[in-house]
N, C-alpha and C positions, 0 to 999 in steps of 0.2 A: 494602273501601276505596272501593267505587264511590259510596257515599253521601257520602263526604267531599268537601270543597271542594278540587279539584285546584290551584286558584290559591293557596289558603292553604298547602297542603302544599309547593308549589314555593317559595313565599316563605320558609317555615320551613327548608326544605332549604338554600336559598341563604344564609340567615342563619347556619346551623350551619357550612356549608362555608367561609364567609368567614374566620372565625378559624382554622379548621383549615388553610387554604391558607397563611396567614402562617406558621404553625408548620412546615408541610411545606417551604416555600421556605427558611426560615432553616435548618432541619435539613439540607436538601440542599446548601445553599451553604457547608457546612463544607469542601467541595471547590469549586474554581473551575468555573464554567459560563458559557457565553453563553446568551442567552435561549431560542433554539430548542432547544438541547440540554437545557436545564433543563426546558422544557415536555415534551419527549419522555420524559425520565427520570421525571418526575412521572406522566405518562400511563401509562407501563409499570408503575408502582407502583399504578395504580388511581385516580389523582387527575388527571383531565382538567382543564386550565386553558386558557381561551381567551386568545389574544394580547392582546385588548382588556382583559383582567383582569391578565395577568402583567406586562406592561411598565409600566403605571401603578403596580402594586404594587412592582416593583423600584425605580422612581424614588422612591417614597415611602419605602421602607425605607432607601434610600441617603441621602435627605435627612434621615432620622432618625438618621443615622450608624451604622446597623446593618449596612450593606453598604459595601464599597469596590469600585470598578470601574476598569477601564482598557481603552482601545482597543488592539487588536492586529490584525495581519493574519493570517488563517488561511484556507487554500485560496484565496489571492489576493483575499480579501474582508476589509474592515474590520469587525471584530466587537467588541462590548463584552462583556467578561468580568466577572462578578460573583463576589464571595467575601465571606463573613462577616467583619466587622471584629472587633476585640478587644471592643468594646462589644456588638456583635451576638452574640458567643459568650456573654457574660454574660447577655444578655437571653434567648437561647435556653435556657440552663440554667434560668433562673428560670421561663420559660414552660413548659418540660417538667415541672418540679416542680408547677406549678399545674395543668397538664393531667392529670398522674398523680393529684393530689389530687381533682380534679373527677371523673375517671373512677372512682376508688375509691369516692367518695361515691355516685355514681349506681349503681354495681354493688351497693353495700350496700343502697341503697333498693330496688332491684329484687329482691333476695333476701329482704328483710324481709317477713313476712306482712302482708297488708293488715289494718288495724284494723277489726274488726267491731263494729257497733253504736255507733260513735262518734257523738255528737250534734253536729250542725252548730252553729256559733257564731251 
């Protein structure tokens, strides 16, 4: 991998992660969380997410009506708690089905023998 362009690899990794993080956040918010606890739970599951990525994502998902939020006091501090909305639940189910289909297709491609002697177009 030393000969590969590290900047290119990082850009591709970030592109792949972006969509996965949306799915992970929606999946985790089937239960209610405030931002810090959500980031901690995702990190413990192996998906680190920076605050500068998480909070704009939460605001965007809420503006898209996929999340509902409310302010509450916890540990003497005002915290915003997020949870999947009814529409968000439907979108999560659809995205999970799409994720499973894409994953199955990629697995199928990886298991298929490479075509030998195929002529270039």
